[in-house]
C-alpha positions as CSV (number, residue, x, y, z in Angstrom):
1,X,0.0,0.0,0.0
2,X,1.6,3.3,-1.0
3,X,2.3,5.8,1.9
4,X,0.0,8.4,0.4
5,X,-3.0,6.1,0.4
6,X,-5.5,6.8,3.3
7,X,-7.8,4.2,4.8
8,X,-11.1,4.8,6.6
9,X,-10.9,3.3,10.1
10,X,-12.5,3.6,13.5
11,X,-10.2,4.2,16.4
12,X,-9.9,1.5,19.2
13,X,-9.0,2.4,22.7
14,X,-7.4,-0.4,24.7
15,X,-7.3,-0.5,28.4
16,X,-4.8,-3.2,29.6
17,X,-5.6,-5.4,32.6
18,X,-4.2,-4.3,35.9
19,X,-3.7,-6.0,39.3
20,X,-6.9,-4.5,40.6
21,X,-8.9,-5.0,37.4
22,X,-8.2,-8.3,35.7
23,X,-10.2,-7.6,32.6
24,X,-8.6,-5.9,29.6
25,X,-11.0,-3.8,27.5
26,X,-11.0,-2.6,23.9
27,X,-13.7,-0.3,22.6
28,X,-14.3,1.4,19.3
29,X,-14.9,5.1,19.6
30,X,-15.7,8.2,17.6
31,X,-16.4,8.9,14.0
32,X,-14.5,7.2,11.2
33,X,-11.1,8.7,10.5
34,X,-8.8,8.7,7.5
35,X,-5.4,7.1,8.5
36,X,-2.2,6.7,6.6
37,X,-0.5,3.3,6.4
38,X,2.0,4.3,9.1
39,X,-0.7,5.0,11.7
40,X,-2.5,1.8,10.7
41,X,0.6,-0.2,11.4
42,X,1.2,1.4,14.9
43,X,-2.2,2.1,16.5
44,X,-5.2,-0.1,17.3
45,X,-8.1,0.3,14.9
46,X,-10.7,-1.5,12.9
47,X,-11.4,-1.0,9.2
48,X,-14.6,1.0,8.8
49,X,-17.3,-0.9,7.0
50,X,-19.9,1.5,5.5
51,X,-22.3,-1.4,4.7
52,X,-22.2,-2.6,8.3
53,X,-22.7,1.0,9.6
54,X,-25.8,1.5,7.4
55,X,-27.3,-1.8,8.7
56,X,-27.2,-0.6,12.3
57,X,-28.9,2.7,11.6
């Protein structure tokens, strides 16, 4: 994938488990964002599926 290509994704926030909270958590948040390949390779995200989004509306 060329560096100048942008991908529509939804950001994922990850909360690692701790000694006082043994459950890790990952949740999708916010509106879809355009990310470059560098960001996609380093940060948690899920590809945005417009068809799936339309089905939940």
